[in-house]
C-alpha positions in Angstrom: -40.9 -95.2 69.7 -38.5 -94.1 66.9 -36.4 -96.8 65.1 -33.9 -96.6 62.4 -33.9 -99.4 60.0 -31.0 -100.2 57.5 -32.1 -101.0 53.9 -30.4 -103.6 51.5 -30.7 -100.8 48.8 -28.7 -97.8 50.4 -29.4 -95.5 47.4 -33.2 -96.0 47.3 -34.9 -92.7 47.0 -37.1 -92.9 50.1 -36.9 -89.3 51.3 -40.2 -88.1 52.7 -41.0 -84.9 54.3 -42.9 -85.1 57.7 -46.0 -83.8 55.7 -46.0 -86.8 53.3 -48.1 -89.8 53.5 -47.4 -91.9 55.4 -46.6 -89.3 57.9 -44.8 -91.5 60.3 -42.0 -92.1 57.8 -38.8 -90.0 57.4 -35.9 -91.3 55.4 -32.4 -90.5 54.9 -30.2 -92.4 52.3 -30.1 -96.0 53.7 -31.9 -95.2 57.1 -35.6 -95.3 57.7 -36.8 -93.4 60.9 -40.3 -94.2 62.0 -42.6 -94.3 64.9 -43.1 -98.1 65.2 -46.8 -98.8 64.4 -48.8 -101.1 66.5 -49.6 -104.6 65.5 -53.3 -103.3 64.8 -52.1 -100.7 62.6 -50.1 -103.0 60.6 -52.8 -105.6 60.4 -55.3 -103.2 59.3 -52.9 -101.9 56.5 -52.5 -105.6 55.3 -56.1 -106.1 55.3 -56.8 -102.7 53.4 -54.4 -103.6 50.7 -56.1 -106.8 50.3 -59.5 -105.5 50.5 -58.8 -102.7 48.0 -57.8 -105.4 45.5 -61.4 -107.0 45.7 -63.7 -106.5 42.7 -66.7 -104.2 43.6 -69.1 -107.2 43.2 -67.1 -109.5 45.7 -69.1 -110.9 48.5 -66.8 -109.2 51.0 -66.4 -105.8 49.2 -68.6 -104.2 51.8 -66.9 -105.6 55.0 -65.4 -103.2 57.2 -62.2 -103.7 59.4 -63.0 -106.0 62.3 -66.5 -106.7 61.1 -68.1 -108.7 64.0 -70.1 -110.7 61.4 -66.7 -112.4 60.6 -65.1 -115.0 63.0 -62.3 -113.5 65.0 -59.9 -116.2 63.8 -60.1 -114.5 60.3 -58.8 -111.2 62.0 -56.3 -113.0 63.9 -54.5 -114.1 60.8 -53.9 -110.4 60.0 -52.6 -109.7 63.5 -50.3 -112.8 63.1 -49.0 -111.2 59.8 -48.5 -107.9 61.5 -46.6 -109.5 64.3 -44.2 -111.1 61.7 -43.6 -107.5 60.1 -42.8 -106.2 63.6 -40.4 -109.1 64.4 -38.7 -108.5 61.0 -38.3 -104.7 61.6 -37.0 -105.5 65.2 -34.4 -108.0 63.9 -33.2 -105.7 61.1 -32.9 -102.9 63.9 -30.8 -105.2 66.0 -28.7 -106.1 63.0 -28.2 -102.4 62.2 -27.3 -101.6 65.7 -24.7 -104.3 65.8 -23.0 -103.1 62.6 -22.7 -99.6 64.3 -20.8 -100.9 67.2 
Protein backbone atom coordinates (compact mmCIF):
# COMPACT_ATOMS: atom_id res chain seq x y z
CA UNK A 1 0.00 0.00 0.00
CA UNK A 2 1.38 3.44 -0.92
CA UNK A 3 0.71 6.39 1.37
CA UNK A 4 1.68 10.05 1.08
CA UNK A 5 2.34 11.85 4.32
CA UNK A 6 2.71 15.61 4.78
CA UNK A 7 5.53 16.79 7.02
CA UNK A 8 5.55 19.79 9.34
CA UNK A 9 8.82 20.87 7.73
CA UNK A 10 8.01 21.22 4.03
CA UNK A 11 11.57 22.17 3.10
CA UNK A 12 13.19 19.17 4.78
CA UNK A 13 15.70 17.47 2.49
CA UNK A 14 14.23 13.96 2.38
CA UNK A 15 14.77 13.06 -1.24
CA UNK A 16 15.81 9.42 -1.70
CA UNK A 17 16.23 7.40 -4.83
CA UNK A 18 14.52 4.03 -4.97
CA UNK A 19 17.95 2.48 -4.47
CA UNK A 20 18.69 4.31 -1.21
CA UNK A 21 18.18 2.77 2.23
CA UNK A 22 15.52 2.35 3.36
CA UNK A 23 14.35 1.27 -0.06
CA UNK A 24 10.64 1.78 0.61
CA UNK A 25 11.07 5.56 0.99
CA UNK A 26 10.74 8.10 -1.77
CA UNK A 27 10.27 11.76 -0.93
CA UNK A 28 9.32 14.89 -2.77
CA UNK A 29 9.42 18.30 -0.99
CA UNK A 30 6.78 17.89 1.74
CA UNK A 31 5.42 14.49 0.75
CA UNK A 32 6.79 11.14 1.83
CA UNK A 33 5.63 8.23 -0.30
CA UNK A 34 6.10 4.79 1.16
CA UNK A 35 4.84 1.28 1.16
CA UNK A 36 3.24 1.01 4.56
CA UNK A 37 5.38 -1.31 6.67
CA UNK A 38 3.78 -3.98 8.83
CA UNK A 39 3.50 -3.65 12.59
CA UNK A 40 6.09 -6.44 12.88
CA UNK A 41 8.57 -4.53 10.66
CA UNK A 42 8.17 -1.34 12.67
CA UNK A 43 8.42 -3.20 15.98
CA UNK A 44 11.64 -4.87 14.88
CA UNK A 45 13.19 -1.55 13.83
CA UNK A 46 12.28 0.01 17.20
CA UNK A 47 13.80 -2.98 19.00
CA UNK A 48 16.89 -2.94 16.77
CA UNK A 49 17.58 0.73 17.47
CA UNK A 50 17.38 0.11 21.21
CA UNK A 51 19.38 -3.12 20.94
CA UNK A 52 22.15 -1.41 18.93
CA UNK A 53 22.53 1.12 21.75
CA UNK A 54 23.38 -1.62 24.27
CA UNK A 55 26.93 -1.99 25.51
CA UNK A 56 28.64 -5.09 24.15
CA UNK A 57 28.84 -6.54 27.66
CA UNK A 58 25.13 -6.03 28.41
CA UNK A 59 23.26 -9.16 29.46
CA UNK A 60 20.82 -8.90 26.56
CA UNK A 61 23.38 -7.93 23.92
CA UNK A 62 23.28 -11.37 22.28
CA UNK A 63 19.48 -11.60 22.24
CA UNK A 64 17.93 -11.92 18.78
CA UNK A 65 14.60 -10.48 17.66
CA UNK A 66 11.72 -12.55 19.07
CA UNK A 67 14.04 -14.74 21.15
CA UNK A 68 11.76 -17.36 22.67
CA UNK A 69 13.65 -17.34 25.96
CA UNK A 70 12.12 -13.91 26.65
CA UNK A 71 8.43 -13.71 27.64
CA UNK A 72 6.13 -12.73 24.79
CA UNK A 73 4.78 -9.74 26.75
CA UNK A 74 8.22 -8.13 26.31
CA UNK A 75 7.90 -8.37 22.52
CA UNK A 76 4.25 -7.28 22.70
CA UNK A 77 5.40 -3.88 24.00
CA UNK A 78 7.33 -3.31 20.77
CA UNK A 79 4.25 -4.31 18.78
CA UNK A 80 2.17 -1.80 20.74
CA UNK A 81 4.71 0.93 19.97
CA UNK A 82 4.63 -0.05 16.31
CA UNK A 83 0.84 0.07 16.31
CA UNK A 84 1.04 3.62 17.71
CA UNK A 85 3.41 4.60 14.88
CA UNK A 86 1.05 3.21 12.24
CA UNK A 87 -1.90 4.96 13.88
CA UNK A 88 -0.02 8.26 13.77
CA UNK A 89 0.85 7.73 10.10
CA UNK A 90 -2.77 6.91 9.33
CA UNK A 91 -4.03 10.04 11.14
CA UNK A 92 -1.49 12.25 9.38
CA UNK A 93 -2.52 10.75 6.05
CA UNK A 94 -6.19 11.52 6.77
CA UNK A 95 -5.28 15.09 7.77
CA UNK A 96 -3.29 15.49 4.56
CA UNK A 97 -6.13 14.09 2.44
CA UNK A 98 -8.61 16.46 4.13
CA UNK A 99 -6.44 19.49 3.30
CA UNK A 100 -6.32 18.43 -0.36
CA UNK A 101 -10.13 18.47 -0.78
